[in-house]
N, C-alpha and C positions, 0 to 999 in steps of 0.2 A: 440414194436407195428409194425404190418405188414403194409408195404406200400401198398396203394391202387393200384389195377390193373384196368385200363380202356381200353377197346377194342373198337376202332373205326371200325365199321363193317357195312356191307350191307347184308341183309338176304340171298340174292342169290349169293353173291360172293363166289366162291369156295376157293379163297385164305384165306378169313376171316373164312370160314367154317373149313379149316385145323386148324387154330389157336384155334378156339372154341373147337375142338376135343381135341387138346393138353392140353389146360387149364383144360378141364373137366377130362381128364385122370389123370392129376396131382392132381385133387381134389381142385383146386384153385378157390376162389371166385373172381369174376370180374364184373365190371359194363359195360354194352353195351352202346356205344354212336353211335346211328344210323347215317350213312352217305348215303343218298339216291343218287344213281349214275345216276338217270334220272331226278329227280325233278329240275326245274329251270336251265336246262342245265347241271345238275350234281353238287351236293353239294360238291363233292370232289375238285371242282375248286374254291370254295370260299376262300377268303384270310385267314379266320380263320383256315381252314383246311390245307391250303398251309403251314402255320407256323408249323403245326404238322408233315406233310409229304410233302416236296417239290416235290415229284413225283406225288402227287395228286392221289394216289392209296390207296385202302384199302387192307389189314388191316394196322392199326398202333396200337401199344400197349404202353400205358403209365404205367411205373412202378415207382411210386413216381415221381421224376423229370426227369427220363430217357425216351426218346422218341425212340421207337424201330420200325423199319420197315422191310419189306421183310419177308414173312411168314416162309420160311425155316430157316432164321436166327433167327427169333423170337422163333421158336420151339426149336432150338438148345440152345438158351439162357435159355429158361425155363428148359431144361434138365440139364444145368449146374448149375442153381440156385437151382432147386428142382429136384434132381437126382432120386427120387423114386416116382412112378415107372418109369423106364428108357424108353425113346423113341428110344434110340440107344442101340443095344446089346453089349455084352461084348468083343468080339474079333474084331480085325482089319478087318478080312475077312467078318464077319457078318455086321459090320458097313458099309463097302464099298458097300455090296449088298443092304442094306437098303437105303443108300444114292442114289445109282444108280436107284433103283426103284422109289424113291421119285422124283428124278430129271427128270426121264423120263416123269412123269406127269407135274411137275412144270416148267420145262424148255423146253420140246419138244412138249407137247400137249397144255397145257393151254395158253401160250402166243399167239398161232396162232388162238385161238377162243375167245380171250379176248374181252370184250365189246368195248374197244377203237379201236381195229382193225376193228371190224364189223361196227362201226360208221364211221371210215375213208373210208371204202369201199362204204358206202352209201353216205357220204357227198362229197367226192372228185371224185368218179367214178360212182356215181348213180347206183351202183350195186343192182339189185332187191333182195328182201328178199329170194326167192327160191335159187338163186345162192349163197348168203351169207350162207344160211343154209347148202348147199351142201359142201361148203368150211369147215365149222365146222365139219360136219359128216366125211368128208374125213380124216381129221387129227386126230380125236378121234379114228376112226377105225384103222388107220395106227398105232397109238400109242398103242392101246389096243391089236392089233395083236402081236406086239413085246412083250408087257407085259405078255400076256397069255403064250407065248412061254417061257419067263423067269421064270414064276411061275409054270407052269404045269409040274409035275413030278420031280421038283427040290428037292433034298433031304432036303434043308433047309426050304422049304415051309411047313407050318403047318396049323393050323386053320387060321392063319393070314399070311401076306406076308413073314414073317421071324419067324418061330417057333410058340410057343404057346401063345404069348402075342402081343398085337398091338404095332406098332412102327411108326416111322416117315413115313414109306412107306404107311401104312394104313391111316394115317392122310391125305395123299395126294390122295390116290386112291379113297376113298369113295366119296368125293366131285366131283371128275371127273366122277364117275359112275352116280351120280345125274345129272350132266350136260348131259351125254350121253342119259339118259332116257328122259330128258327134250326135247332133239332134236329128239326123236323118234328112236334112234338107237336100233336095235335088239341085245340084249345081249346074245342070245342063242349061239352065236359062241365063247363066252368067259366064259366057265363053271367054270374055276378056279377063275376068277375074281368075278363071281356071288356068288360062294361059300364063298369066303372071305368077300364079302359085307354082306351076310346074317349073318356070324359070328360076324362081327363088329356091325351090327345094333341090335343085341341082348343085347349089352352093354349099360348101361345108359349114359355113357360118349358120345357115338356116337349118341344115340337117342336124347339127349338134345341139341345136336349141329345141328340137322336137320334144314334146312331153314324154314320149316313151323312152327317150334317151337320158332322162334325168335320174339322179341317184335315188330320189324318193319315189320314183314310179313303182307301182306294185308289180 
């Protein structure tokens, strides 16, 4: 009997969005457990969720009795337990490139415009909304400028970030593009990223993971 997969998710969390894409690409059935990051000061801070993830962040994935955290680590776990279709390609060079692209988003862009960072700016420094939004835009544009350069014209870039099938890199890129559009960033300067986004969103696995498709979306 297959152990149940339960994903603690927030509809607009890009980290949870990554994991939804990965689960969908693997064809895995899972239950969504919504964790609203704003209601009542943030449901992620409730003691019941603290027991699931002491970092009080989403996502968390329960696989049977195993409690898994950190989106990239969860995606690599899925790839090891259910290796087909792979999220990481076959050679060391290709895997390094995919991980580098994924970490560009997950380690260098996303943490700087995470909700808790923006809430800290507001709470501790009374930073107005326009300045907070400018901070977000600056780091997304800086990251996407580098990513576009790494993707455009590279011999390994195909329909997707690496070759002809989606990988860990695409799982990270598409949610970050969603965030960029949400903050009004003009994507015209990133044509390769836009092309890859369009290819990904034609796939049911990506479409079903969209924020507006989630059960907790307003």
